[in-house]
N, CA, C and O atoms as a DFTB+ gen file, in Angstrom:
548 C
 N C O
     1  1       4.095       4.374     -11.366
     2  2       4.185       5.590     -11.477
     3  2       2.325       5.526     -11.366
     4  3       1.445       4.775     -11.788
     5  1       2.417       7.182     -10.282
     6  2       0.567       7.445      -9.593
     7  2       0.052       7.975     -10.570
     8  3       0.578       8.812     -11.303
     9  1      -1.351       7.384     -10.675
    10  2      -1.607       7.271     -11.912
    11  2      -2.614       8.807     -11.343
    12  3      -2.286       9.943     -11.684
    13  1      -3.159       8.673     -10.943
    14  2      -3.582       9.422     -10.161
    15  2      -4.059      10.967      -9.598
    16  3      -5.183      11.405      -9.355
    17  1      -1.891      11.974      -9.438
    18  2      -1.415      11.747      -8.509
    19  2      -1.682      13.594      -9.271
    20  3      -1.170      14.418      -8.514
    21  1      -2.342      14.249     -10.523
    22  2      -3.116      15.504     -10.344
    23  2      -4.142      15.644     -10.208
    24  3      -4.608      16.779     -10.302
    25  1      -5.031      14.438      -9.897
    26  2      -6.043      14.648      -8.497
    27  2      -6.340      16.137      -7.355
    28  3      -5.363      16.614      -6.776
    29  1      -7.281      16.548      -7.211
    30  2      -7.084      17.661      -5.943
    31  2      -6.475      16.986      -4.499
    32  3      -5.484      17.252      -3.818
    33  1      -7.806      15.759      -4.349
    34  2      -7.794      15.403      -3.534
    35  2      -6.059      14.448      -2.682
    36  3      -5.519      14.205      -1.603
    37  1      -5.887      14.234      -4.406
    38  2      -4.130      13.013      -3.942
    39  2      -2.816      14.732      -4.035
    40  3      -1.690      14.879      -3.560
    41  1      -3.342      15.300      -4.524
    42  2      -2.561      16.242      -4.201
    43  2      -2.163      17.093      -2.746
    44  3      -1.107      17.584      -2.346
    45  1      -3.919      16.992      -2.011
    46  2      -3.721      16.840      -0.656
    47  2      -3.005      16.206       0.140
    48  3      -2.385      16.784       1.032
    49  1      -2.967      15.001      -0.027
    50  2      -3.164      13.532       0.668
    51  2      -1.228      13.817       0.174
    52  3      -0.490      13.663       1.146
    53  1      -0.644      14.107      -0.884
    54  2       0.802      14.824      -0.867
    55  2       1.560      15.594       0.651
    56  3       2.372      15.343       1.541
    57  1       0.920      16.337       0.321
    58  2       0.892      16.751       1.052
    59  2       0.996      16.802       2.894
    60  3       1.804      17.198       3.734
    61  1       0.123      16.374       2.877
    62  2      -0.249      16.100       4.294
    63  2       1.056      14.781       4.437
    64  3       2.019      14.633       5.190
    65  1       0.733      14.338       3.797
    66  2       1.816      13.343       4.306
    67  2       4.192      13.302       3.864
    68  3       5.210      12.834       4.373
    69  1       3.866      13.966       2.904
    70  2       5.434      14.241       2.890
    71  2       6.311      14.540       4.320
    72  3       7.404      13.975       4.330
    73  1       6.058      15.173       5.267
    74  2       6.104      15.543       6.114
    75  2       7.338      14.205       7.488
    76  3       8.081      14.172       8.469
    77  1       6.889      13.688       6.790
    78  2       7.180      12.281       7.191
    79  2       7.448      10.244       6.233
    80  3       6.922       9.194       5.864
    81  1       9.306      11.476       6.429
    82  2      10.361      10.350       5.601
    83  2       9.582       8.332       5.399
    84  3       9.757       7.232       4.876
    85  1       9.331       8.568       5.657
    86  2       9.273       6.937       5.531
    87  2       7.956       7.111       4.097
    88  3       8.237       7.035       2.901
    89  1       6.275       7.400       4.788
    90  2       5.814       7.317       3.859
    91  2       6.702       8.791       2.422
    92  3       6.874       8.679       1.208
    93  1       6.897       9.495       3.001
    94  2       7.662       9.831       1.424
    95  2       8.266       9.414       0.559
    96  3       7.997       9.688      -0.611
    97  1       9.205       8.669       0.904
    98  2      10.430       7.252       0.741
    99  2       9.440       6.376      -0.381
   100  3       9.571       6.283      -1.601
   101  1       8.446       5.802       0.492
   102  2       7.387       5.627      -0.691
   103  2       6.772       5.903      -1.302
   104  3       6.426       5.054      -2.122
   105  1       6.137       7.313      -1.397
   106  2       5.666       7.378      -2.752
   107  2       6.646       7.753      -3.321
   108  3       6.273       7.710      -4.493
   109  1       8.142       8.264      -3.330
   110  2       8.891       8.297      -4.239
   111  2       8.971       7.448      -5.251
   112  3       9.144       7.572      -6.464
   113  1       8.772       6.348      -4.349
   114  2       8.953       4.765      -5.024
   115  2       7.608       4.870      -6.483
   116  3       7.957       4.986      -7.658
   117  1       6.758       4.829      -6.229
   118  2       6.200       4.573      -6.703
   119  2       4.941       5.884      -7.743
   120  3       3.842       5.785      -8.289
   121  1       5.788       6.794      -7.566
   122  2       6.321       8.209      -8.820
   123  2       7.080       7.340      -9.640
   124  3       6.471       7.212     -10.702
   125  1       8.310       6.569      -9.637
   126  2       9.052       6.413     -10.287
   127  2       9.105       5.388     -10.177
   128  3      10.282       5.072     -10.354
   129  1       8.126       3.988      -9.835
   130  2       7.879       2.665     -10.936
   131  2       7.153       2.905     -11.992
   132  3       6.416       3.826     -12.344
   133  1       7.630       1.517     -12.607
   134  2       7.294       1.415     -13.898
   135  2       5.349       0.848     -13.800
   136  3       4.544       0.741     -14.725
   137  1       5.226       0.683     -12.829
   138  2       4.175      -0.304     -12.302
   139  2       2.942       0.929     -11.939
   140  3       3.087       1.894     -11.190
   141  1       2.064       0.656     -12.503
   142  2       0.516       1.272     -12.476
   143  2      -0.293       1.566     -10.757
   144  3      -0.891       0.603     -10.278
   145  1      -0.254       2.859      -9.966
   146  2      -0.193       2.721      -8.849
   147  2      -1.765       4.011      -8.369
   148  3      -1.858       5.233      -8.480
   149  1      -2.505       3.203      -7.969
   150  2      -3.880       4.335      -7.719
   151  2      -3.584       4.596      -6.073
   152  3      -3.613       3.697      -5.232
   153  1      -3.187       6.542      -5.691
   154  2      -3.389       6.449      -4.049
   155  2      -5.105       6.768      -4.307
   156  3      -5.813       7.150      -5.239
   157  1      -5.270       6.376      -2.936
   158  2      -6.773       6.061      -2.046
   159  2      -6.858       7.397      -0.674
   160  3      -7.125       7.429       0.527
   161  1      -6.384       8.510      -1.920
   162  2      -6.418       9.955      -1.074
   163  2      -7.877       9.905       0.162
   164  3      -7.591      10.518       1.191
   165  1      -8.775       9.516       0.169
   166  2      -9.614       9.111       1.724
   167  2      -9.797       8.517       1.949
   168  3     -10.875       7.922       1.952
   169  1      -8.224       8.142       2.515
   170  2      -7.750       6.879       2.999
   171  2      -7.354       7.563       4.747
   172  3      -6.930       8.678       5.049
   173  1      -7.601       6.710       5.384
   174  2      -6.626       7.170       6.724
   175  2      -5.610       6.775       6.342
   176  3      -5.641       5.643       5.860
   177  1      -4.222       7.525       6.377
   178  2      -2.900       7.104       6.136
   179  2      -2.172       7.118       4.802
   180  3      -2.469       7.634       3.724
   181  1      -1.581       6.709       5.026
   182  2      -1.224       5.854       3.203
   183  2      -2.012       5.098       2.656
   184  3      -2.388       4.084       3.243
   185  1      -2.525       5.467       1.185
   186  2      -2.950       3.306       1.232
   187  2      -2.474       3.790      -0.653
   188  3      -2.198       4.965      -0.894
   189  1      -2.456       2.975      -1.521
   190  2      -2.761       2.146      -2.375
   191  2      -3.751       1.499      -3.264
   192  3      -4.800       0.954      -2.922
   193  1      -3.284       1.631      -4.414
   194  2      -3.614      -0.002      -5.072
   195  2      -3.646      -0.477      -5.810
   196  3      -3.976       0.464      -6.531
   197  1      -3.603      -1.109      -6.324
   198  2      -3.617      -2.133      -7.669
   199  2      -4.419      -1.097      -8.907
   200  3      -5.326      -0.266      -8.881
   201  1      -3.739      -1.536      -9.699
   202  2      -4.945      -0.756     -11.382
   203  2      -4.784      -1.627     -11.790
   204  3      -5.582      -2.510     -11.473
   205  1      -3.623      -2.001     -12.796
   206  2      -3.834      -3.191     -13.928
   207  2      -5.278      -4.620     -13.244
   208  3      -5.696      -5.156     -12.218
   209  1      -5.459      -4.577     -14.672
   210  2      -6.666      -5.787     -14.462
   211  2      -5.602      -7.249     -13.703
   212  3      -4.429      -7.608     -13.803
   213  1      -6.940      -7.771     -12.890
   214  2      -6.328      -9.257     -12.851
   215  2      -6.895     -10.756     -13.722
   216  3      -6.981     -11.511     -12.753
   217  1      -7.148     -11.260     -14.449
   218  2      -8.595     -12.377     -15.139
   219  2      -9.697     -11.515     -15.679
   220  3     -10.917     -11.682     -15.670
   221  1      -8.560     -10.054     -16.393
   222  2     -10.172      -9.493     -16.357
   223  2     -11.544      -9.105     -15.767
   224  3     -12.707      -8.874     -16.096
   225  1     -10.501      -9.189     -14.414
   226  2     -11.258      -8.530     -13.163
   227  2     -10.669      -7.144     -12.763
   228  3      -9.526      -7.041     -13.208
   229  1     -11.213      -5.674     -11.833
   230  2     -11.121      -4.757     -11.563
   231  2     -10.032      -5.561     -10.544
   232  3     -10.401      -6.436      -9.762
   233  1      -8.751      -5.154     -10.674
   234  2      -7.988      -4.775      -9.140
   235  2      -8.197      -4.746      -7.666
   236  3      -8.759      -3.684      -7.402
   237  1      -8.119      -5.010      -7.262
   238  2      -8.664      -4.940      -5.894
   239  2      -7.906      -4.958      -4.711
   240  3      -8.351      -4.896      -3.564
   241  1      -6.565      -5.062      -5.112
   242  2      -5.690      -5.958      -3.964
   243  2      -4.956      -3.621      -3.825
   244  3      -4.502      -2.645      -4.422
   245  1      -5.559      -4.350      -2.214
   246  2      -4.320      -2.095      -1.717
   247  2      -3.156      -2.901      -0.772
   248  3      -2.922      -4.086      -0.533
   249  1      -2.769      -2.064      -0.511
   250  2      -2.004      -1.610       0.070
   251  2      -2.207      -0.279       1.874
   252  3      -2.985       0.654       2.075
   253  1      -1.351      -0.747       2.558
   254  2      -2.436       1.053       3.636
   255  2      -0.772       0.662       4.772
   256  3      -0.377      -0.362       5.330
   257  1      -0.104       2.382       4.647
   258  2       1.207       2.113       5.397
   259  2       0.836       2.809       6.362
   260  3       0.704       4.002       6.091
   261  1       0.596       2.481       7.490
   262  2       0.689       3.629       8.719
   263  2       1.360       3.240      10.279
   264  3       1.561       2.141      10.796
   265  1       1.580       4.472      10.721
   266  2       2.838       3.203      11.871
   267  2       2.460       2.744      12.744
   268  3       1.239       2.634      12.860
   269  1       3.633       2.099      14.113
   270  2       3.402       0.872      15.364
   271  2       3.974       1.395      15.675
   272  3       4.769       0.811      14.939
   273  1       4.909       2.531      16.434
   274  2       5.237       2.269      16.997
   275  2       6.258       3.643      16.844
   276  3       5.894       4.766      16.495
   277  1       7.298       3.319      17.119
   278  2       8.111       5.369      16.565
   279  2       8.982       3.975      16.103
   280  3       9.160       2.780      16.337
   281  1       9.448       5.348      15.093
   282  2      10.369       5.146      13.761
   283  2       9.416       3.322      13.177
   284  3      10.112       2.377      12.807
   285  1       8.191       3.238      13.218
   286  2       8.058       1.743      12.863
   287  2       6.615       1.957      11.785
   288  3       5.558       2.501      12.104
   289  1       6.902       1.462      10.704
   290  2       5.707       1.553      10.186
   291  2       4.729      -0.309       9.888
   292  3       4.813      -1.451      10.341
   293  1       3.911       0.433       8.879
   294  2       4.104      -1.517       8.766
   295  2       2.720      -1.185       7.268
   296  3       1.629      -0.629       7.141
   297  1       3.557      -1.834       6.563
   298  2       2.717      -2.673       5.218
   299  2       1.557      -3.173       4.809
   300  3       1.587      -3.814       3.758
   301  1      -0.068      -2.977       5.692
   302  2      -0.561      -4.320       5.657
   303  2      -1.378      -4.071       3.862
   304  3      -1.935      -2.988       3.683
   305  1      -1.377      -5.131       2.655
   306  2      -1.849      -5.646       2.410
   307  2      -3.400      -6.137       2.677
   308  3      -3.671      -6.837       3.652
   309  1      -4.325      -5.741       1.794
   310  2      -5.813      -6.539       1.826
   311  2      -6.091      -6.063       0.799
   312  3      -5.485      -5.225       0.132
   313  1      -7.824      -7.016       0.473
   314  2      -8.848      -6.548      -0.118
   315  2     -10.085      -6.716       0.265
   316  3     -10.653      -7.711       0.715
   317  1     -10.641      -5.117      -0.064
   318  2     -12.231      -5.042       1.167
   319  2     -12.922      -5.925       0.399
   320  3     -12.535      -6.434      -0.653
   321  1     -14.485      -6.173       1.243
   322  2     -15.209      -6.861       1.011
   323  2     -15.914      -6.915      -0.333
   324  3     -15.427      -6.327      -1.298
   325  1     -16.757      -7.428      -0.402
   326  2     -16.903      -7.363      -2.158
   327  2     -18.435      -7.030      -1.357
   328  3     -18.975      -6.050      -1.871
   329  1     -19.191      -7.602      -0.281
   330  2     -20.224      -6.629       0.171
   331  2     -20.729      -5.255      -0.186
   332  3     -20.040      -4.394       0.363
   333  1     -21.280      -4.977      -0.603
   334  2     -21.593      -3.266      -0.176
   335  2     -21.338      -2.756       0.597
   336  3     -20.442      -1.964       0.305
   337  1     -21.824      -2.683       2.273
   338  2     -22.098      -2.222       3.069
   339  2     -21.585      -3.137       4.465
   340  3     -22.109      -3.150       5.579
   341  1     -20.230      -3.976       3.922
   342  2     -19.691      -4.162       5.122
   343  2     -18.514      -3.701       4.542
   344  3     -18.347      -3.584       3.328
   345  1     -17.167      -3.267       5.961
   346  2     -16.769      -3.260       6.655
   347  2     -15.385      -3.940       6.844
   348  3     -14.511      -3.394       7.517
   349  1     -15.180      -5.291       6.164
   350  2     -14.795      -6.263       6.485
   351  2     -13.355      -6.258       5.814
   352  3     -13.162      -5.267       5.109
   353  1     -12.279      -7.187       5.892
   354  2     -11.106      -6.822       5.372
   355  2     -11.012      -8.345       5.077
   356  3     -11.572      -9.203       5.759
   357  1      -9.809      -8.719       3.373
   358  2      -9.449      -9.782       3.300
   359  2      -8.597      -9.305       3.810
   360  3      -8.558      -8.098       3.569
   361  1      -7.229      -9.915       4.933
   362  2      -5.567      -9.654       5.121
   363  2      -5.186     -11.053       4.410
   364  3      -5.665     -12.183       4.309
   365  1      -3.447      -9.951       3.741
   366  2      -3.018     -10.808       2.954
   367  2      -1.854     -10.926       3.850
   368  3      -1.367     -12.040       4.039
   369  1      -1.291      -9.724       4.506
   370  2       0.144      -9.875       6.105
   371  2       0.273      -8.797       5.382
   372  3       0.103      -8.360       4.244
   373  1       0.827      -8.359       7.010
   374  2       2.013      -7.299       6.688
   375  2       3.325      -7.001       6.757
   376  3       3.849      -7.552       7.725
   377  1       4.393      -6.055       5.825
   378  2       5.435      -6.036       6.010
   379  2       6.196      -5.054       7.760
   380  3       5.697      -3.928       7.775
   381  1       7.004      -5.231       8.815
   382  2       7.236      -4.267       9.248
   383  2       8.485      -3.558       9.276
   384  3       9.513      -4.077       9.710
   385  1       8.423      -2.262       8.779
   386  2       9.410      -1.558       8.561
   387  2       9.970      -0.451       8.915
   388  3       9.294       0.504       8.532
   389  1      10.958      -0.133       9.510
   390  2      11.403       0.969      10.269
   391  2      12.032       2.108       9.101
   392  3      12.308       2.060       7.902
   393  1      12.088       3.231      10.279
   394  2      11.576       4.560       9.709
   395  2      13.233       4.246       8.770
   396  3      13.974       3.477       9.382
   397  1      13.549       4.545       8.002
   398  2      15.402       5.210       7.101
   399  2      15.700       3.522       6.867
   400  3      16.895       3.399       7.135
   401  1      15.196       2.286       6.521
   402  2      15.395       1.494       6.433
   403  2      14.929       0.425       5.490
   404  3      15.185      -0.765       5.305
   405  1      13.963       1.539       4.853
   406  2      13.880       1.228       3.688
   407  2      14.290       0.811       2.641
   408  3      15.262       1.330       2.091
   409  1      13.641      -0.218       2.137
   410  2      14.653      -1.277       0.524
   411  2      13.637      -0.879      -0.141
   412  3      12.427      -0.979       0.058
   413  1      14.755      -0.041      -1.611
   414  2      14.388       0.644      -2.847
   415  2      13.296      -0.971      -3.638
   416  3      12.354      -0.995      -4.430
   417  1      13.980      -1.960      -2.985
   418  2      13.777      -3.004      -4.687
   419  2      12.550      -4.156      -3.242
   420  3      11.540      -4.737      -3.641
   421  1      12.796      -4.186      -2.400
   422  2      11.641      -4.975      -1.126
   423  2      10.244      -3.509      -1.638
   424  3       9.130      -3.861      -2.025
   425  1      10.443      -2.719      -1.579
   426  2       9.448      -1.205      -1.401
   427  2       8.987      -1.920      -3.316
   428  3       7.808      -2.272      -3.310
   429  1       9.513      -2.096      -4.426
   430  2       8.980      -2.456      -5.593
   431  2       8.918      -4.308      -5.981
   432  3       8.497      -4.869      -6.993
   433  1       9.214      -4.591      -5.361
   434  2       9.068      -6.182      -5.174
   435  2       6.899      -6.257      -4.494
   436  3       5.956      -6.953      -4.872
   437  1       7.095      -4.492      -2.776
   438  2       5.328      -4.756      -2.622
   439  2       4.886      -3.952      -4.136
   440  3       3.999      -4.411      -4.857
   441  1       5.235      -3.380      -4.290
   442  2       4.296      -3.139      -6.114
   443  2       3.882      -3.833      -7.233
   444  3       3.023      -3.531      -8.062
   445  1       4.528      -4.705      -7.161
   446  2       4.815      -5.742      -8.408
   447  2       3.381      -6.492      -7.977
   448  3       2.407      -6.755      -8.683
   449  1       3.638      -6.763      -6.414
   450  2       2.830      -7.702      -5.946
   451  2       0.921      -6.890      -6.176
   452  3      -0.016      -7.205      -6.909
   453  1       1.089      -5.881      -5.218
   454  2      -0.162      -5.517      -5.772
   455  2      -0.236      -5.374      -7.021
   456  3      -1.064      -6.268      -7.190
   457  1      -0.063      -5.009      -7.979
   458  2       0.155      -4.817      -9.389
   459  2      -1.021      -5.784     -10.132
   460  3      -1.966      -5.593     -10.898
   461  1      -0.105      -7.472      -9.128
   462  2      -0.261      -8.770      -9.446
   463  2      -1.837      -8.969      -9.196
   464  3      -2.558      -9.592      -9.975
   465  1      -2.341      -8.274      -7.844
   466  2      -3.509      -8.633      -7.059
   467  2      -3.326      -9.831      -6.284
   468  3      -4.247     -10.642      -6.380
   469  1      -2.387     -10.134      -5.558
   470  2      -1.546     -10.900      -4.723
   471  2      -1.613     -12.289      -5.871
   472  3      -2.594     -12.941      -6.227
   473  1      -0.228     -12.415      -6.241
   474  2      -0.906     -13.699      -7.079
   475  2       0.461     -14.135      -5.361
   476  3       1.142     -13.699      -4.433
   477  1       0.103     -14.972      -5.913
   478  2       1.230     -15.787      -4.739
   479  2       2.210     -16.233      -5.271
   480  3       2.256     -17.330      -4.714
   481  1       2.760     -16.218      -5.712
   482  2       4.736     -16.267      -6.949
   483  2       4.272     -15.256      -6.488
   484  3       3.099     -15.627      -6.506
   485  1       4.217     -13.950      -5.953
   486  2       5.248     -12.313      -5.442
   487  2       5.222     -11.861      -4.168
   488  3       5.750     -10.815      -3.791
   489  1       4.402     -12.903      -3.254
   490  2       4.742     -12.237      -2.273
   491  2       5.683     -11.797      -1.374
   492  3       6.852     -12.183      -1.375
   493  1       5.497     -11.483      -1.070
   494  2       7.431     -11.136      -0.070
   495  2       7.779     -11.401       0.840
   496  3       7.254     -11.400       1.953
   497  1       9.366     -11.851       0.259
   498  2       9.744     -12.688       1.364
   499  2       9.697     -12.640       2.554
   500  3       9.741     -13.707       3.166
   501  1       9.561     -11.037       3.486
   502  2       9.060     -11.096       5.171
   503  2       7.795     -10.487       5.193
   504  3       7.628      -9.454       5.840
   505  1       6.672     -11.137       4.408
   506  2       5.568     -10.831       5.001
   507  2       5.423     -11.575       6.052
   508  3       6.012     -12.629       6.295
   509  1       4.226     -10.753       7.015
   510  2       4.098     -11.953       8.399
   511  2       2.897     -12.334       8.428
   512  3       2.455     -11.897       7.366
   513  1       1.877     -12.989       9.070
   514  2       1.137     -13.210       8.553
   515  2       0.184     -13.303      10.318
   516  3      -0.904     -13.830      10.547
   517  1       1.058     -12.626      11.215
   518  2       0.338     -12.280      12.127
   519  2       0.668     -11.968      12.400
   520  3       1.850     -12.220      12.164
   521  1       0.404     -10.766      13.469
   522  2       0.352      -9.964      13.851
   523  2       0.223      -8.676      14.704
   524  3       0.221      -7.545      14.219
   525  1       0.126      -8.933      15.889
   526  2      -0.099      -8.024      17.066
   527  2      -0.622      -7.270      17.145
   528  3      -1.495      -7.523      17.976
   529  1      -0.811      -5.394      16.436
   530  2      -1.089      -4.374      16.773
   531  2      -2.819      -4.584      15.192
   532  3      -3.307      -5.487      14.513
   533  1      -2.981      -3.443      15.364
   534  2      -4.544      -3.239      14.849
   535  2      -4.518      -2.296      13.692
   536  3      -4.145      -1.124      13.641
   537  1      -4.928      -2.961      12.920
   538  2      -4.959      -2.015      11.271
   539  2      -6.072      -0.837      11.107
   540  3      -7.279      -0.977      11.308
   541  1      -5.636      -0.056      10.840
   542  2      -7.303       0.874      12.231
   543  2      -7.851       1.038      10.454
   544  3      -7.045       0.998       9.525
   545  1      -8.809       1.156      10.336
   546  2      -9.955       1.840       9.068
   547  2      -9.355       2.119       7.833
   548  3     -10.026       2.580       6.911
C-alpha cells in the first residue's frame, strides 16, 4: 500500500506517471501490496521507499524506476548517503524490465526487498550489479 497517496504532491506525481504503462502497473501493484511503501514525490521519474523500520532504525531503501530505452526501464535499488551535503548513493543493483513484460510476482519481490531494507536473503533473482546506463538524480 502507498502510505502517502493522499498528499497533494503524490497525487500530482500519480497523474504525471499515469500515461506510462509500466509505471502505472508498478503503482497499481504498490497500491495493492500488503507492504507499506512511500512514494517520493519530488524525485525524478518514479521513486518508492521502504517504510518499515530495519533493526529499529528508519528504512533507507529506495527504488527508482526510469526509462533506459524504447519500452525498456530500469528499477534501480539504492540508499542515499547519510552525509547531509552529499549526493552520493550506495547502489545495490538494478533490474531491467521491458514494458508489457512486468511480472507481478517479481514486482512484489522488489517491494519485499525494499521493505526489508535490502536483506541479502531477499535479493531479486535477476538483479544486475553492473550496468551501462546513467542513473538520473
